[in-house]
Every structure is written in C-alpha cells, then in structure tokens.
PLY file of the C-alpha trace (Angstrom):
ply
format ascii 1.0
element vertex 66
property float x
property float y
property float z
element edge 65
property int vertex1
property int vertex2
end_header
0.10 0.02 -0.02
1.60 3.19 -1.06
1.00 6.70 0.58
-1.68 7.75 -1.64
-3.96 4.73 -0.81
-3.33 5.30 2.82
-4.24 8.84 2.67
-7.49 8.07 0.51
-8.27 5.39 3.06
-7.88 7.77 6.00
-10.09 10.27 4.31
-12.99 7.81 3.78
-12.56 6.51 7.34
-12.83 9.86 8.75
-15.88 10.92 6.44
-17.67 7.54 7.60
-16.75 8.22 11.23
-18.32 11.81 11.01
-21.52 10.16 9.58
-21.58 7.58 11.94
-21.26 10.08 14.99
-23.90 12.39 13.67
-26.37 9.55 13.45
-25.71 8.32 17.06
-25.30 11.47 19.00
-28.32 12.60 21.19
-30.44 15.36 19.51
-31.39 18.43 21.25
-34.95 18.25 22.61
-37.30 21.03 21.35
-40.72 22.08 22.58
-42.21 21.14 19.07
-40.70 17.68 18.92
-41.76 16.87 22.46
-45.41 18.03 22.50
-46.23 17.95 18.60
-48.49 20.95 18.94
-46.39 23.24 16.78
-46.74 26.08 19.25
-44.10 28.89 19.47
-41.58 27.97 22.16
-41.59 30.42 25.33
-38.57 32.14 24.20
-40.31 33.60 21.23
-43.37 34.69 23.26
-43.52 38.49 23.92
-45.04 38.28 27.37
-43.30 37.75 30.62
-43.87 35.67 33.50
-43.04 37.04 36.97
-42.87 34.59 40.00
-42.81 36.30 43.51
-43.22 35.35 47.00
-41.78 35.37 50.49
-40.68 32.76 52.90
-43.44 30.96 54.32
-46.09 32.65 51.91
-47.64 31.34 48.87
-45.90 32.01 45.62
-47.80 34.12 43.12
-47.57 34.03 39.25
-47.96 37.21 37.24
-48.17 36.39 33.45
-48.05 39.93 31.46
-49.06 39.37 27.55
-48.88 42.45 25.40
0 1
1 2
2 3
3 4
4 5
5 6
6 7
7 8
8 9
9 10
10 11
11 12
12 13
13 14
14 15
15 16
16 17
17 18
18 19
19 20
20 21
21 22
22 23
23 24
24 25
25 26
26 27
27 28
28 29
29 30
30 31
31 32
32 33
33 34
34 35
35 36
36 37
37 38
38 39
39 40
40 41
41 42
42 43
43 44
44 45
45 46
46 47
47 48
48 49
49 50
50 51
51 52
52 53
53 54
54 55
55 56
56 57
57 58
58 59
59 60
60 61
61 62
62 63
63 64
64 65
C-alpha cells in the first residue's frame, strides 16, 4: 500500500466516522418535537412571567401578555 492509498483510506474512514457520529449523537430536545403541537416556544413569546413570594407565603405568578 503506497501513501496515496493510505491517505485516501484515512479520508474515507474519517468521513464515515463523521456520518456515524452524527447519526448516533443525542439530539437537542425542542418544544415542538416533544409536544407536537407546533406552538411557538416560550423564548419567542412577547410576554413575561414573574414569580414572586416570600418565605413561608404562597408564591404568586403574574403573566404579562401584550
């Protein structure tokens, strides 16, 4: 085996390894893929959610939507 065959075999091996790694790595979980509702994720919403409370008291949740 000469150096050209070894180089070509190395390139093919690295490319195949990249494809296998891409297929086996864990994918990012998104809101649409988990629920399937097609809603916009919370980060794209224009409103805000404020949670407030003091120690020993019940927490209050305020949702502000434009």
